[in-house]
C-alpha positions as CSV (number, residue, x, y, z in Angstrom):
1,X,3.0,5.5,-56.1
2,X,3.4,2.7,-53.6
3,X,5.6,2.8,-50.5
4,X,6.6,-0.7,-49.4
5,X,7.2,-1.1,-45.7
6,X,8.5,-4.1,-43.7
7,X,5.9,-6.9,-43.3
8,X,5.2,-9.1,-40.4
9,X,7.3,-12.3,-40.4
10,X,5.9,-15.8,-40.4
11,X,7.7,-19.1,-39.8
12,X,7.6,-21.7,-42.5
13,X,5.9,-25.0,-41.7
14,X,7.8,-28.1,-40.7
15,X,7.0,-30.2,-43.8
16,X,9.6,-30.9,-46.6
17,X,12.2,-28.2,-47.2
18,X,10.3,-26.5,-50.0
19,X,7.0,-28.4,-49.9
20,X,4.2,-26.1,-50.6
21,X,6.5,-23.1,-51.1
22,X,5.8,-20.5,-53.8
23,X,8.7,-19.8,-56.2
24,X,10.0,-16.5,-57.3
25,X,12.5,-16.3,-60.2
26,X,14.7,-13.2,-60.8
27,X,16.3,-13.2,-64.2
28,X,19.6,-11.3,-64.5
29,X,22.1,-11.0,-67.3
30,X,25.0,-10.7,-64.9
31,X,25.9,-11.5,-61.2
32,X,27.2,-8.3,-59.8
33,X,29.3,-8.9,-56.7
34,X,27.6,-6.1,-54.8
35,X,24.2,-7.8,-55.3
36,X,25.2,-11.1,-53.6
37,X,24.4,-10.0,-50.0
38,X,21.0,-8.7,-51.2
39,X,20.0,-12.0,-52.8
40,X,21.2,-13.9,-49.7
41,X,19.1,-11.6,-47.4
42,X,16.1,-11.8,-49.7
43,X,16.3,-15.6,-49.8
44,X,16.1,-15.8,-46.0
45,X,13.4,-13.2,-45.8
46,X,11.1,-14.9,-48.4
47,X,11.7,-18.3,-46.8
48,X,9.9,-16.9,-43.8
49,X,6.9,-16.4,-46.0
50,X,7.1,-19.9,-47.5
51,X,8.6,-18.6,-50.8
52,X,11.7,-20.0,-52.5
53,X,14.0,-17.5,-54.3
54,X,15.9,-18.4,-57.5
55,X,18.2,-16.0,-59.4
56,X,18.9,-17.2,-63.0
57,X,22.3,-16.0,-64.3
58,X,24.2,-17.1,-67.5
59,X,26.5,-19.9,-66.6
60,X,29.6,-18.1,-67.9
61,X,28.8,-15.1,-65.6
62,X,28.4,-16.9,-62.3
63,X,32.1,-17.2,-61.6
64,X,32.9,-19.5,-58.7
65,X,29.7,-18.6,-56.9
66,X,27.5,-21.5,-55.7
67,X,24.9,-19.9,-53.4
68,X,21.7,-21.8,-52.8
69,X,19.6,-19.2,-54.6
70,X,21.8,-19.1,-57.8
71,X,20.6,-20.9,-60.9
72,X,23.2,-21.0,-63.7
73,X,21.5,-21.2,-67.1
74,X,22.4,-21.5,-70.7
75,X,22.6,-18.3,-72.6
76,X,23.6,-16.8,-76.0
77,X,23.8,-13.7,-78.1
78,X,22.4,-12.9,-81.5
79,X,23.8,-10.1,-83.7
80,X,21.2,-8.3,-85.7
81,X,21.3,-4.9,-87.5
82,X,24.4,-3.8,-85.5
83,X,22.8,-4.7,-82.2
84,X,23.4,-7.6,-79.8
85,X,20.4,-9.4,-78.5
86,X,20.7,-11.9,-75.7
87,X,18.7,-14.9,-74.5
88,X,18.7,-17.2,-71.4
89,X,17.4,-20.7,-71.1
90,X,15.0,-20.3,-68.1
91,X,11.9,-22.1,-69.4
92,X,11.8,-24.9,-66.8
93,X,12.3,-22.5,-64.0
94,X,9.7,-19.9,-65.2
95,X,7.1,-22.6,-65.6
96,X,7.2,-23.5,-62.0
97,X,7.4,-19.9,-60.7
98,X,4.5,-17.9,-59.4
99,X,6.4,-14.6,-60.0
100,X,9.2,-13.8,-62.5
101,X,11.1,-10.6,-62.1
102,X,13.2,-9.3,-65.1
103,X,15.4,-6.4,-65.9
104,X,13.8,-3.6,-67.9
105,X,16.0,-4.3,-70.9
106,X,14.8,-4.2,-74.6
107,X,17.7,-6.4,-75.8
108,X,16.9,-9.4,-73.6
109,X,14.9,-11.7,-75.9
110,X,13.9,-13.8,-72.8
111,X,11.7,-10.9,-71.7
112,X,9.5,-11.2,-74.8
113,X,9.1,-14.9,-74.4
114,X,8.0,-14.4,-70.8
115,X,5.5,-11.7,-71.9
116,X,4.0,-14.0,-74.5
117,X,3.7,-17.2,-72.3
118,X,3.0,-15.8,-68.8
119,X,-0.7,-16.5,-69.1
120,X,-0.2,-20.0,-70.4
121,X,2.1,-20.9,-67.5
122,X,0.3,-18.9,-64.9
123,X,3.1,-16.8,-63.5
124,X,3.0,-13.1,-62.8
125,X,5.7,-10.9,-64.5
126,X,7.4,-7.8,-62.9
127,X,10.1,-5.4,-64.0
128,X,13.0,-4.2,-61.9
129,X,15.0,-1.2,-63.1
130,X,15.5,2.5,-63.7
131,X,12.2,3.3,-65.5
132,X,14.2,5.2,-68.1
133,X,17.7,5.3,-69.5
134,X,19.5,8.0,-67.4
135,X,22.4,8.2,-69.8
136,X,20.7,9.1,-73.1
137,X,23.8,8.2,-75.2
138,X,23.1,4.6,-74.4
139,X,19.6,4.4,-75.8
140,X,17.6,4.9,-79.0
141,X,14.0,5.9,-79.7
142,X,13.1,2.3,-80.6
143,X,14.6,1.0,-77.3
144,X,12.6,3.5,-75.3
145,X,9.4,2.7,-77.3
146,X,9.8,-1.0,-76.5
147,X,10.4,-0.3,-72.8
148,X,7.4,2.1,-72.6
149,X,4.8,0.3,-74.7
150,X,5.6,-3.4,-74.9
151,X,6.6,-3.7,-71.2
152,X,3.6,-1.7,-70.1
153,X,1.5,-4.8,-69.6
154,X,3.6,-6.3,-66.8
155,X,1.9,-7.0,-63.5
156,X,4.2,-5.1,-61.2
157,X,7.2,-2.8,-61.0
158,X,10.1,-2.8,-58.5
159,X,11.5,0.8,-58.8
160,X,15.0,1.5,-57.6
161,X,14.2,4.8,-56.0
162,X,11.2,7.1,-55.4
163,X,12.2,9.1,-58.5
164,X,12.1,6.0,-60.6
165,X,8.6,5.2,-59.2
166,X,7.4,8.6,-60.4
167,X,8.9,8.0,-63.9
168,X,7.1,4.7,-64.1
169,X,3.8,6.2,-62.9
170,X,4.1,9.1,-65.4
171,X,3.8,6.5,-68.2
172,X,0.3,5.6,-67.0
173,X,1.3,2.5,-65.0
174,X,-0.9,2.0,-61.9
175,X,0.6,3.6,-58.9
176,X,-0.6,0.8,-56.6
177,X,1.4,-1.7,-58.6
178,X,4.8,0.1,-58.1
179,X,7.0,-0.6,-55.1
180,X,10.1,1.5,-54.3
181,X,12.9,-0.7,-53.0
182,X,15.5,2.0,-52.2
183,X,18.4,0.5,-54.1
184,X,21.5,0.0,-51.9
185,X,24.6,-2.0,-51.2
186,X,25.9,-3.8,-48.1
187,X,26.4,-0.7,-46.0
188,X,26.5,-2.6,-42.8
189,X,29.8,-4.2,-43.8
190,X,31.2,-0.9,-45.1
191,X,30.3,0.9,-41.9
192,X,32.1,-1.8,-39.9
193,X,35.2,-1.5,-42.1
194,X,35.1,2.2,-41.7
195,X,35.0,2.1,-38.0
196,X,37.9,-0.4,-37.9
197,X,40.4,2.1,-39.2
198,X,42.9,3.2,-36.6
199,X,44.7,6.5,-36.2
200,X,48.0,4.6,-36.8
201,X,46.7,3.3,-40.1
202,X,45.6,6.8,-41.1
203,X,49.0,8.3,-40.4
204,X,50.8,5.5,-42.1
205,X,48.8,6.0,-45.3
206,X,49.3,9.8,-45.3
207,X,53.1,9.2,-44.9
208,X,53.1,6.7,-47.7
209,X,51.5,9.3,-50.0
210,X,54.0,12.0,-49.1
211,X,51.4,14.2,-47.5
212,X,52.6,17.0,-45.2
213,X,50.8,18.0,-42.0
214,X,48.4,20.5,-43.6
215,X,47.7,18.4,-46.7
216,X,44.1,17.2,-47.4
217,X,43.2,14.0,-49.3
218,X,40.2,13.6,-51.6
219,X,39.4,10.5,-53.5
220,X,37.8,9.3,-56.7
221,X,36.2,5.8,-56.4
222,X,34.9,4.0,-59.5
223,X,35.5,3.1,-63.1
224,X,38.1,5.1,-65.0
225,X,36.3,6.1,-68.2
226,X,35.3,9.4,-69.9
227,X,31.8,9.7,-68.6
228,X,33.4,10.1,-65.1
229,X,35.1,13.3,-66.3
230,X,38.5,12.7,-64.7
231,X,40.2,15.5,-66.5
232,X,37.6,17.9,-65.1
233,X,38.4,16.5,-61.6
234,X,42.1,16.9,-62.0
235,X,41.7,20.5,-63.3
236,X,39.5,21.4,-60.3
237,X,42.0,19.9,-57.8
238,X,44.8,21.8,-59.6
239,X,42.8,25.0,-59.2
240,X,42.2,24.3,-55.5
241,X,45.9,23.8,-55.1
242,X,46.6,27.1,-56.9
243,X,44.2,28.8,-54.6
244,X,46.2,27.7,-51.5
245,X,44.7,24.4,-50.5
246,X,47.2,21.5,-50.4
247,X,44.9,18.9,-52.1
248,X,46.0,15.3,-52.8
249,X,43.9,13.1,-55.1
250,X,43.7,9.3,-54.7
251,X,42.2,7.6,-57.7
252,X,40.7,4.2,-56.8
253,X,39.5,2.0,-59.6
254,X,40.5,0.8,-63.1
255,X,39.4,1.3,-66.7
256,X,40.5,2.7,-70.0
257,X,41.8,5.9,-68.5
258,X,44.1,4.3,-65.9
259,X,47.3,4.3,-67.9
260,X,46.9,7.9,-68.9
261,X,46.3,9.0,-65.3
262,X,49.3,7.0,-64.1
263,X,51.4,8.9,-66.6
264,X,50.0,12.3,-65.3
265,X,50.8,11.2,-61.7
266,X,54.5,10.9,-62.6
267,X,54.7,14.7,-63.1
268,X,52.0,15.7,-60.5
269,X,53.1,14.0,-57.3
270,X,49.8,14.9,-55.6
271,X,47.9,12.5,-57.9
272,X,48.0,9.0,-56.6
273,X,46.6,6.3,-59.0
274,X,45.9,3.4,-56.6
275,X,44.1,1.0,-58.9
276,X,41.1,-1.2,-58.0
277,X,40.8,-1.4,-54.2
278,X,38.4,-3.4,-52.0
279,X,37.6,-4.2,-48.4
280,X,39.9,-2.8,-45.7
281,X,42.2,-1.0,-48.3
282,X,39.3,0.9,-49.8
283,X,37.9,1.7,-46.3
284,X,41.3,3.1,-45.4
285,X,41.5,5.5,-48.3
286,X,37.9,6.7,-47.7
287,X,38.6,7.2,-44.0
288,X,41.6,9.4,-44.7
289,X,39.8,11.3,-47.4
290,X,37.9,14.5,-46.6
291,X,35.4,13.9,-49.4
292,X,34.7,11.7,-52.4
293,X,35.0,13.6,-55.7
294,X,33.1,12.4,-58.8
295,X,32.2,15.2,-61.1
296,X,30.8,12.8,-63.8
297,X,27.9,10.4,-63.6
298,X,27.2,9.0,-60.1
299,X,25.2,5.9,-59.1
300,X,25.6,3.6,-56.1
301,X,28.9,5.3,-55.2
302,X,26.9,7.8,-53.2
303,X,25.8,5.0,-50.8
304,X,29.5,4.1,-50.3
305,X,30.2,7.7,-49.5
306,X,27.5,7.7,-46.8
307,X,28.8,4.5,-45.2
308,X,32.3,5.8,-45.0
309,X,31.3,9.3,-43.8
310,X,33.1,10.7,-46.9
311,X,30.8,13.3,-48.4
312,X,30.3,13.1,-52.1
313,X,31.0,16.2,-54.2
314,X,29.5,16.0,-57.7
315,X,28.1,18.3,-60.3
316,X,24.5,19.1,-61.5
317,X,24.8,17.4,-64.9
318,X,22.3,15.2,-66.7
319,X,23.0,11.5,-66.7
320,X,23.4,10.6,-63.1
321,X,22.0,7.2,-61.9
322,X,18.7,7.2,-60.0
323,X,20.6,7.0,-56.7
324,X,21.7,10.6,-57.0
325,X,18.4,11.6,-55.4
326,X,19.8,10.2,-52.1
327,X,22.3,13.1,-52.2
328,X,20.8,16.2,-50.5
329,X,22.9,19.2,-51.5
330,X,24.4,20.8,-48.4
331,X,23.1,18.1,-46.1
332,X,25.0,14.9,-46.9
333,X,27.0,16.0,-49.9
334,X,27.5,18.8,-52.5
335,X,26.2,19.2,-56.0
336,X,27.9,22.2,-57.6
337,X,27.3,24.0,-60.8
338,X,28.9,22.4,-63.8
339,X,32.1,24.4,-64.0
340,X,35.7,23.7,-62.8
341,X,35.7,26.9,-60.7
342,X,32.5,26.1,-58.9
343,X,33.6,22.5,-58.4
344,X,37.0,23.5,-57.0
345,X,35.4,25.9,-54.6
346,X,33.0,23.1,-53.4
347,X,36.0,20.9,-52.7
348,X,37.7,23.8,-50.9
349,X,34.7,24.4,-48.7
350,X,34.6,20.8,-47.5
351,X,38.3,20.8,-46.9
352,X,38.7,24.1,-45.1
353,X,35.4,25.0,-43.4
354,X,35.0,22.7,-40.4
355,X,31.3,23.4,-40.0
356,X,30.7,22.4,-43.6
357,X,32.6,19.1,-43.3
358,X,31.0,18.3,-39.9
359,X,27.5,18.9,-41.2
360,X,28.0,16.8,-44.3
361,X,29.5,13.9,-42.4
362,X,26.6,14.0,-39.9
363,X,24.3,13.9,-42.9
364,X,26.2,10.9,-44.3
365,X,25.8,9.0,-41.0
366,X,22.0,9.6,-41.0
367,X,21.7,8.6,-44.7
368,X,23.8,5.4,-44.1
369,X,21.4,4.3,-41.3
370,X,18.4,4.6,-43.6
371,X,19.6,3.4,-47.0
372,X,20.7,-0.1,-46.1
373,X,20.5,-3.5,-47.8
374,X,18.4,-4.8,-44.9
375,X,15.8,-2.1,-45.6
376,X,16.0,-2.9,-49.3
377,X,15.3,-6.6,-48.6
378,X,12.2,-5.6,-46.5
379,X,10.8,-3.3,-49.2
380,X,11.5,-5.9,-52.0
381,X,9.9,-8.7,-49.9
382,X,6.8,-6.6,-49.3
383,X,6.5,-6.0,-53.1
384,X,6.8,-9.7,-53.8
385,X,4.0,-10.5,-51.3
386,X,1.8,-7.8,-52.8
387,X,2.4,-9.1,-56.3
388,X,1.6,-12.7,-55.3
389,X,-1.5,-11.6,-53.4
390,X,-0.3,-13.3,-50.3
391,X,-1.5,-12.1,-46.9
392,X,0.7,-9.5,-45.5
393,X,0.7,-6.9,-42.8
394,X,-1.9,-4.2,-43.7
395,X,0.9,-1.6,-43.7
396,X,3.1,-3.6,-46.1
397,X,2.3,-1.5,-49.1
398,X,0.2,1.7,-49.0
399,X,-0.6,4.1,-51.8
400,X,0.6,7.6,-51.3
401,X,-0.3,10.7,-53.3
402,X,2.3,13.0,-54.8
403,X,2.1,16.5,-53.6
């Protein structure tokens, strides 16, 4: 597979703002808030290589955002055989691009248009994604066939993680045309928020939750839906309490399960349903918590756990997102067997064994310093340069063998 490393920076010429610049178009079906800092960083980084970044997003999903890289486009849905197929009006932008990067998504009709016309218009086409559907309930054999066979002819792959790169390579895609970007979020901002929490704020939150001197807080952070296995989590916390550990659970997030959890919290005063939290409020809950507890599917939440030195405790189930490979069991988090008893004892170990908690928090700090949005920008930029065939530092992308 290919490991993309930072490339040497160059300064754009002094001619017109974008005169002589190559164009790179990323096509997205949605504008996720956590991606905005990445696109901003990538725009600045590519400008140093005389490359203009554009990100095409359906107009009705851009919100109030008006960043220079954002291109709102027309879009629509078609309903066929019980499935929803989507399209985006990106023709005029793709025709002027040297590289178009799309999601690995079988229901996006725009992808097939790009595959059919890329030679006519002269742009290169790359995929950015998981390499496979990690939650099998969300896919079908036909969908996987389309992803594996029809999309096999693209020019390049931007893989979320090293594990995704291996999946893509296992399909026969050339390893020297795969770049691992190390998917991340804006950890720099999260680390800064974490370090801003004062002892007074810590004590005030504990008091507001009715926590006694020996009580320990754990938190759930994410969407409140069945795949997250919230009943499993509550049963494990209840078992930990029955075994003598005064555990309190803060539930951060919203979703279909929120009302039911709020009803449970009226009887179990140690359950605190907080709702969706962001910024300083989220940082405060994570700072007070001894660990983040998500027994169900995990994705980028593990990166948040690292940034806030709040070790993630999860289970060894099938269906986690690719970012689960960042979690090293016993080093920067815990992955227990898939049983309430094992999960409860994992939580207890973090809460009651100082050496375990200290080791995991140190592992979080080390992971947070490596898995950053800044590094993701550098890896992605190196992959763009390789795909375009532009000159780059000799160490930008090197092939490595798998042992």
